[in-house]
N, C-alpha and C positions, 0 to 999 in steps of 0.2 A: 439305283434306278437306271433303267436303260431306255433310250429313246432313239429310234431310227439307227439301231446298232451302235450307238454311242453311250458309254457309261457316264452317268451324271453323278456328281458329288452331292453334298448336302450343305446347306447353309444354316447356321445357328445364329439367330438374332438374340444377343445376350445382353442383359442389363447388368452393368458392373457396379451399380449402386452409386451413392452420392459422393464418395471420396475415400472413406475409411476402407482399406482392403479387407478388414475383418467382417465387413457387411456383405461381402460376396457370398452368394448362395452355394451350397454343395453341388447343386446341379450345374451351376455356371462353371465351377471348378472342373467338373467332369468333362464339360464341353471343351473348355480351353485345353485340357490335357490331351485331347485327341485331334487338335487342329493342325492342318497343314499350312493354312494361311490365316493370319489374324489381321483384321482391319480395325484399328483402334482409334477412337475419337480423342480429341484434344483434352477433354475434361476427365477422362478415365485415369485413375491413379496407375502409373506404370508398374507399381509393385505387384499388380495382379498378374503380370506376365511371368512371375516366378513359377506359375503353374503350367506354363506352356512348354511343349517339347523343345529341346535344343535345336531341332531341325525345322521348327515352324518359321515361316517367313512373316515378318512383322511389317505391316504397311500403315504408316501414320496418315490418317484422313481427317485432319483437324477441321472442326466446324464450331466456331465461336463467334457470336454476334459482335460486329464492329471490327473484326479482324479478317485477314485473308483466309478464305475457306476453300476446301476441296469441293468442287462442284458435285452436287448430288447425282447428276447423270453419270459422272465418272465412277463414283462409288458403286452405283448399281451395275454398270457395265463390267467393272472389275469383279464383283461378286459372281455375276453370271458367267463370265469367261472362265474363272477359276473352278466353279462348280461343274461346268460343262467339260472341263479337263479332268474331272474325277476327284477333285480336291475336297477335303473337309474344310469349310470356310467358317470362321467365327467372326461375326461383326460385333465388336465390343462397343457398347454405348454407355454413356454416363446415365445413371438413374435407371429408368425402365424404358425399354424400346417402344412401348406402346403408349407412353405418356410424353407427348411433345418430343418424341424421338424419331419420327418419320418411319417407324417400323412398319406401319400399315402400308405405306407406299412401297417400301422395299419388298415386303412379303407379296403384295399383289404383282409386282413386276416379275419377281422370280418364279412365282407359281404359274404365271401366264406363259412362261418359257419352259414349264415342265420340271422345274427344280424343286426338290423337297426342301421345305423350310420348317424349322422348329423355333418357337419363341420361348426364351427363358427369361422370366420376369426378374427385375431387380428392384431394390428399394429406391423409390423416387425421392429426389431432394425435397419435393413437396411434403413428404411424410417425415423425412429425417431432419430437415432443417428446424421446424418448430419443436420436434421432440428433443432436439439437442439442447434447447434452452428451457425445457420443461413445459412447453405449450401443447396441450391436446387440441386436435382439430375439432373434436366434438366434446360437449360438456352438458350435462343435464340442466345446469343452471343457465347457460348462456348460448349454446348453439346445438341444434339438433341435426346438423349436417354441414358439409363443406363442399365447396366448388373449386375445382382446379381450372385456372384460366391462364391463357397466354396474354402477356402484356400488349401484344400487337398481333393482328392476324396476317394472313398471306397478302391481303390487300385491304383497302379502306372498307370495302363492302363486308369483309369477314371479321372486322374488328369486334371485340366484345361489346355487348349492349350494356354499358356501364350504368345507364339510367335504370334499367330493370334490375340489375344486380344490386344496386344501392338499396332497393326496397326489400330485399330478402334478408331475413334474420339468420343468415348462414355465414360461416367462416369463408372468407375469400382467400384463396391461395394462388398468388400470381407469380408465374414464371416469366422471366425475360421482361420485367417491368421497370427496372431501375431507370433506364434512359427515358422512359415516358412517365415518370412518377408525377410530374406536374400536371400533365393532361389527365392521367388517371384520377388524381386527387380532385381536380376541378370537376370532372364528370360525375364522380361519386357524390361530391357535395351538392352539385346541382340536382342530382337524383334524389336527394333527401337523406343521405347518410350523415350522421352527426359528426361534427368536427372533432368531438371528444373521443371518438372511437379509437381504441388502442391499436397500434400498428407495430409489428416487428419486421425488421429486415435482416436476414441472415445470409451472409456471404460465405461461400466455400464450405458449406455445412459438412461437419464431421472430419474435415481436413485440417492440416496443420495451420493453414492460414484462415481458419474460421474467425469471423468477426460478426458482431450483431449490434443492432440499433433498436432501441425501444423508444417509441414516440407516439404521437397521435396523428390522425388523418389531417387535422388542420395544420400541423407542423411538418408533415412528411417531406416536402421538397426542401425546405430550409434545413431540416435536420440532416438530410442526406448530403446536402451541399457542405454542411459544416463538419461532416464526418469523413472518414477515409473509405467508407463502404462503396463498393462498386460491383460490377458483374464478375462472375456469375452469382446471382443472389435470388432468394425467394422472399417475396413480400407477403406477410400474413396480416389480414385486416379482420378484426372482430374482437368481441369481449373476451374470448379465450386467451388473448395475449396477457390478460391480467394474471394468468397462471405462471408467467415467466419467472424463472428462478431469480432470487435476489442477486445472485452473482451476475447474471446477465444484465439486470437493471443497473446495479452499481458500477459494473464494468463500463457500460455504455455512458452513464452520467459522467464518470471520471474521464473517459476519453474525450467527450465533448467539452468538458471543463478545461482540459489541458489544451485543446485546440484553440479555444477562445482566449485563454491566457497567453498562448504563444503569439496570437495575432495582436493582442493588446500591447505586448512588450516588444514586438518586432519593429 
């Protein structure tokens, strides 16, 4: 693309999936293979860089809640400047760029400057995490739909309406909610969601460090506190969690039992 006599490059917003490099799409591999510059998020498995050219410049732009982060404005400026210099830029994001990945903001910013942008979807952790322990998000017996929700909004005014969500007979898939599990639990219970509702929390889905917790809404904060589960994690709330594999259930129960015994004998 050319603008005012200047050759512009192209930016690919690429979803790298939840962690397992085998879940990278063929289209994503093709984009990575032609990259001049790759901006890689902290949660992306670095093994996917095996598909990058040896000449590609790799820029780490880590963004993880509770840790030091690369400012979003810096990332957008860097993508723009590299594209305007005629480079093929790949922005590698964990999961899917359009599901809590700020891909919409980046696409708008780049297109406003005349840069061509292509979005390549990836498998979101909200899909991969429950599937990894045998939990379907929809089930004819228990749930006719699912809602993807962030555990916290950009500000207080944009936080989810937990009271309304509690009344829906749908699977709740919560991203970035571990740190606010106590507030989320209280709001859902206040909204009428039964304390016996099954809950699964899956950390680092499909990766080597995956761990899971099976509990109920009534016990969620306490169970999390007694476990080693932390971010990044997906919380799944709904009767579909009943479908979790026996391995996941037994593994979790054993983990919690071991923690309790260690505390008793300490």
